[in-house]
C-alpha positions, 0 to 999 in steps of 0.5 A: 664222703664214703671211704673205700674198702682199701682205705678202711683196711689201710686204717685198720692196719695202721691202727694195729701197728700203732697199738703194737708200737704202744704195747712194746713201749709199755713192755720196755718200761715194765722191763726197766722197772723189773731190772731196777727192782732186781738190782735193788734186791741184789744190793740188799742181798749183798748187804745181808751177806756182809752183815752175816759175815760180821755176825759170824766173825763176832760169834767165832771170837766170842766162843772160847776154846773147849777145855778137856774134861776128865770123866769121873768114874763111879764104882758100882757097889755089889 
């Protein structure tokens, strides 16, 4: 049973459409994974920023105010 030209063309078109639908499905799955990774990166960055603020506060508390010092002047011998 031989297929006519129209049937072959129709089969090629349907196959192409199915390939496009499958690739779109894969693309959507990959986009979801990337979005999930971006959210994780944002969460980690927020944690790091919070930790940096804590460290900065601790360093500010640790530093004692500087005292004024007087400079000693030395006399030059002539």
